[in-house]
N, C-alpha and C positions, 0 to 999 in steps of 0.2 A: 504494499499499499505504500502511496506517495507520502511524503511529509507534509502535514497539515499546518495551515498559518497559526499564528498564536492565538491561544484561547482569549476570547474577549471576557472583561468584567461582567458580573449580572447587571443586566439593564434594569434600572429603576424608574425609568420613565424620564421624558424630556420636553422639549418645546418644539412645535411645528411651526417651519417657515414654509412661504409659499411664493412661487415667482411664476410669471407667464400672464396668460389673458384671463381676464374675470367674465369676458362676454361669451358665456358658456353656449349660449344659442347659435353663435356664430363661429365659434372655434373649429378650425379644420374644414370650413366650408367656403367654397367660391362661388361667385355668381349671384344675380338675384340682389333684391334690395335688402340693405342690412338695416338694423334697428337703429343706426346711429345716422339720423337725419340731419343733424346739425352738430358744429363743434362742442356747443354748451352740453349735449347729451353724451358726448365721450367721455367726461369727466365720471360718469357714471359707471363705467365699465373698462377701467384704466388696464393697460399693461403694466403688470408689477415687474419692473425691469431688475430688481435686485430681491434676494430673500428677504421676505416680509413676514411680520407677526400678524396673526388674525386674532383679533380682539376676542372673539368669541372663547378662545382658549387661553385666555388670562387667568392664571391659578388652575389650570386645567393640566395634568400629568398625563402626557400623550405616551402610549407604550408601542403603538405601530401606526404606520401610514400604508396606505394601499391605492391604486388605480389599476390601469391596465393599458397596454399599447393602442386597443380599440375604444377606449373609454374617454368620454368627456365629462367624467364626474370623479368624486373622490370619496376617500374613506379615512377615518382615524378612530383609533380605540384607545381609550382612556385608562387608569389605573384601576377603576372600579368596573370594568368590563363593559362600559357603555360604547355603543358604535355611533359615530357621527357620519351624515353624508351631506354632499352639497354637489351643485353642477346641474349638467342637463338631467331631464326628468322626463322625456317626451314617451317613453313606454313604462313610467313607473319603476325605473331602475334605482331611484333612490330608497324606495321602501317605505314611504311615509303614507301609503294608501292614496295617493293622487297622482296627477300629472304635473304639479305646480314646480317649476325650478325653483331651486333654494340657491341664493347667492352667499348665505354664510352658513358655516357648519351647524347642522341641526341633529339632535339625538334621534336615533330610529326606534320610535317608542314600542313598536311591535316585538323589540328584542330585549326590553327592559327584563330585567330578572334572569336573563341568560349571558354569562360572562363570554364576551366574544373576544377570541384571540387571534383572528385573521380574517381578512376579506379579499375580494378581488372583485374587478369591474370588466365585463364583456362591453360590447358595442351599447346594447339595450337591456342588457341583464346585468345581474349581481349575484354574489354568493358570499357567506360567511360561514366561518367553523366557531365553535365554542369550546369552552375547556373541557366540556364532558365529553366531547367527541361527537355532538351533533353537527349536523351542517343544514343551513338554511339557505334559500335562494328566491329571488323574486325579479321582476321587471318581464320583458316579453319572453313567451314561452311556445312560441309557434313550432320551434324545432323540438320541443321537450327539454331545452338546455336547464331548465330549472331542476331537473332530475325527481320530479314528483310522482312519476308514474303515470301521467295522463297528460294529453292536451285537451283542455276544454274548449267549451264553445266561446266564440268570440266575444269581446266586450267592447261597448260603442265607446269611442266612434271608430273603432279599428275593425279589422276582419282577422286580427290575429288574436290567440290566447294572451292575455295579459294577468299576471300574477301581481296584485298591488302590494300585498303585505308578505314580509319574510314568511316563507312556508317551509315546512320541514321537509328535507330531502330524503330518498330512500336511502340514506347512508348511515352507517354505524362506525365510532371509533375513527374518526377523521381527524388527521393533524393538519392538513394544508388544502387549499382550494386554488385553483388557477382558471381563470375564464379566456377563452378566444372570442372571436366575434360573435359566433352563436353556438358555441360549446362550451362544456364545462369538464373540467378534471377533478378528482379528489383522490388525495393520498390517504389511504386507510390502513395503517396496521403494515406498511411496506408493500402494499398492492394498489394498482391505479384503477379507478373506476370513472368511466366517461357516460355522458349523454349529450343530446343534442343534434346539429346537423352533421352527418357522416361524410360530407363531400371531401374529395381529396384522400380518403381513408383516415381522417383526423381522429376518429374514436378508437382507431387501434384495434380493432377486432377482426381484420381481415377481409372487409368490405366496406363500399362506400355508400351502402343504403339507397342506390340509385334505382328509378324504374321509369318507364315509358308512361306518359300521362294516358295514353290510350292504345290500343293494339296497333292501330295504324299510324302512331304519331311518332315524331322524332323528338318530340319534347321531353327532356330529361327532368324529372322531379327526383326528390330526396326525401326519404320517408323519416317521420319525426321519432327519434329515439329518447323517450321520455322517462325509461327505466335504466337506472344507471347499471353499467355492467363492467365486469373486469376486461381490461387490456390483456390482449393474448401475449404469449410467449415469454412473460415475467415470473412465471411460478415458482422458479427455483432460485430466484434472487429477491434481496429485500430492497426495494427502492426507498431512497432516503430523501429525494426532492424532485420537484416537478416544475415546469414553466410551460406557458401557454402564449405562442404568439398569435397574429392574426388567424391563421389556419394551419399552424403546424405546434408540435408538441415536443418538449424535451424531458428527460428524466436520467437520474444518474443512481447507481445501486451502491450496495456495501461492499461489493468488490471491485470497484473503482472503474466499472464500465459506464459510458454514457450513451445513451440512445436518442433517436429521433424519429419522427413519423408524421404524415400528412402531406402538406402542400410542398413539393419539391422545387418549385420554381425558384431562380436565382441562386441555387445551392444553398439554401438556407437549412437544409438536413445535413449538411456535411459529408455527403457521401460521393463527391467528385462527379457526379452527375445531375442533371436537372429531371428527377423522376419523383413522382408520388410514391409514398409508403404507406400500406396500409395496416402495418404491424410495427412494433418498435423494431429498429435495426441498430446493432452497434455502430458508433462512430470510429473508424479504424485509429484514428489520430490518439485516442485516449485508450491505448493499450500498453502493456509491457513497462516501458520506463516513463511514461507519461499517464498513470493512471489517475483516475479523479479522486482527491481526498475526500473524506467523510463529511467535511463541512463546507464543501466546494460553494462558490456562487454560482447561479444558474439563473439565466435570464432569455427571454426572447421578445423580440421586437416585432414590427410589421412583416418585415422580410431579413430579419437577421437573427443571429443566436450567439451566445455568450456563455463560457464556463471556464472555471478554473482549472487548471492541470498541476502538474509537478511544480513545487516551489511557490505556489499560489500564482503562477503565471496565467494571465487572462487571456484566453483564446477567442477569436471571433470568426464567423463565417457567415455567407449570405451576401446580401446586397446592403450596405451600410449608407452609401451615398447616392442621391437621386441620379448624378450623372457619372457614377463610378462604376467599375467593373464588379461582376460578381466573383467573390471569394467562395470557390468550391469546397473547400474543406478548411477545417480549423487551422488558424496560423495565430501567434503570439501577437498581441497588441503591443508594440514596441514602446509606445509612450507611457505605457503602464508597468514596464519592467521595473522590478523592485519595490513598487508599492505594495503594502498589506491590505488588499480590498475585501472590506466587510460587508458591503452591500453595492449591488449593481442593477440598474433598471433601465428599461426601454421604453420610449415612446414609439409612434410610427416611425420616425426618423431622428430621434435625440436620444442621448445616452447619458447616463450619469453614474458617477461611481463614488462611493464614501471610502477613502483610505488613508490609514494613518491619521495624520492632522490636517487633512485637506479633503476638497470635494472637487472632482475633476468633471467638467461637463463638456459634451460637443455635439454637433449635428447641425441640420438645417433648421433654423429656429425663426419664427416670424412674430412672435409675441413676448420675447424677452426671457422664455422659459429654460435658458442657460444661466440666468441670474449674474451675468457678468457687470450690470449696471447699464447707464445711458449710452456709454460710447461705443458697445460693442454687442452686436446680437447673436452673431453666429460664429463658428469656427469648424472649420473642417477637419481639425485633429482635437484630440483630447487637451484641454486647457483647465488650469487652475480657475476655479470659481473664487475670486480674489476676496469678496465678502466673508467668505465662510473658511479662508486660510487660518491655520495656526490653532483649531479646536478639534473637538471630537465630535464628528456628526455618526449617529448610529444607524441610520437608514436613509436611503433615497426611493423615490416613487415617481414614475412618469406618467402622463396621459397625453391626450391629444392638446397640445399648446400650453402645457403647463409642467412644473416639477414641484415636488414637495421634498423638504428636508428635514429629519428629525433629529435636533443636534441637544448634547448635554446642556443641561441647566447652568453648568459652568464655563461654557463656550466663551472664549476671551471677547469674542465679536459680537456676542448676542445684544450688548447694549446699543451697537451701532444700527441695528436692524430695524427699518421704519416699520410702523403699525398701521394696519388698514382694515377697514369693516364696509361693506355695502352699504348706502343708504336705502336700499330696496331689497330688503331680506329674502323676498319671497314674490314670485310673478308667473302669472299663467303662460306658457308657450305657446307658439302658433305651431299646431300640431302638423307635421308633414303627412303626406299620404301614406296608407299602409305600405309595406315594404313586401310583403310576402303574398303570393297568389294562393287562393283557394285551392286546397287539395295537396298541398305539398310545396316545399322551397323548390324554386327553379334553379336550374344550373347556372352559376355566376359566370359572367363571360366579360372578357376583356380586362386589359391591365393587369394587375398584381393578382386579382382574383381567379384569373384563368388558371392558375396551377402550372405544373409543368407542361401539360399538355399545350398550353398557351405560349409557352416559352419556346423550347427548343425540342426536347427529346419524346415528348408523349408520355402519357400515362401508363404506368407497369400492367402489363398483361396478367389477367387473372388466369 
């Protein structure tokens, strides 16, 4: 087994800092009329260009933060087990029983009394894990991604099933959850369970759950998989960690092996070929002298993947830059050599690492989500986030257009952080048209979502 990085002291809670966009209804969206009709209104939804304290969390000890590469909403858990959520809420993904957007962190009342230890956000759904091993999910459930065992009748104004309040998943003894665009992974006593949309083989059960809409039709739909089931081929190992990208999955086990499956486009699976995989496949780089340590860092973005190997060296693969080449297999991130990385997170195209006494961010940022301040917005290569240099950052989390940092209360730069709170805590969103057709999910077409078949090599033959 590879040498592990130094053990971290027990985490007693800290302070959440946020940077990036606050106009959650518009983040990541282009075209059409925006909500900002004049310059005066822009002040309501500023881009926070440096790590900023949120007034809601004054005197609140935060234990973890969470979002996801496909999510435009945020989560934070406090020392009393409460879960807070805020951001976009067009499909009820905040868990407050409605579709109202929250611009400030708000306790998820339905989870009161359940000690939440982790959470994850998909595009329009969310999931959480509690201290007793229970799992809950909410938001859109058109593909069964909430793992409740059924897809119910549609709720107005949508044609999809919406789970408005956190609902118990058919899951036991859960330690971690990870959400992709429209699927969910649960890690339960060393085994992985999945539910949702099986396109690209992302559920890891050997099939993609596709079918023809009609006997004479070439239209391909995907069956909703609402009951969580075990991922294939990992019965003989104990899985220690999981991660979900937009449409691909990562995991590593107690033997030092790392696995990937799902959408193989852009090389994000690390197998030297653009080919979808419908079952976990070992990544060859992480074998022999480069086994994955037991407390390795694992992260997945829109089209990228990251894992630490021997000597805590961070490896990356996939497509990291919009105009960059595909990296078809894991290679070390040279700019992170020598850093002891304790946390790593991916947005759709931005990246953040907490290492030693620094935070390192990079990527194509448009809302100040790298936290550099007013003079620099993006960085093609890893660069220090200077406002957080010199202190302990416990965790980082990225979503669409924003980054969160969880820092030690004794961080020497904390006093320099500005403070912000929206003067519009809650608002009704302009609800878009339903995204799924009646009868099943359509095959995603074009761009990144086309999978390996839309890129180069085509889909793996069954």
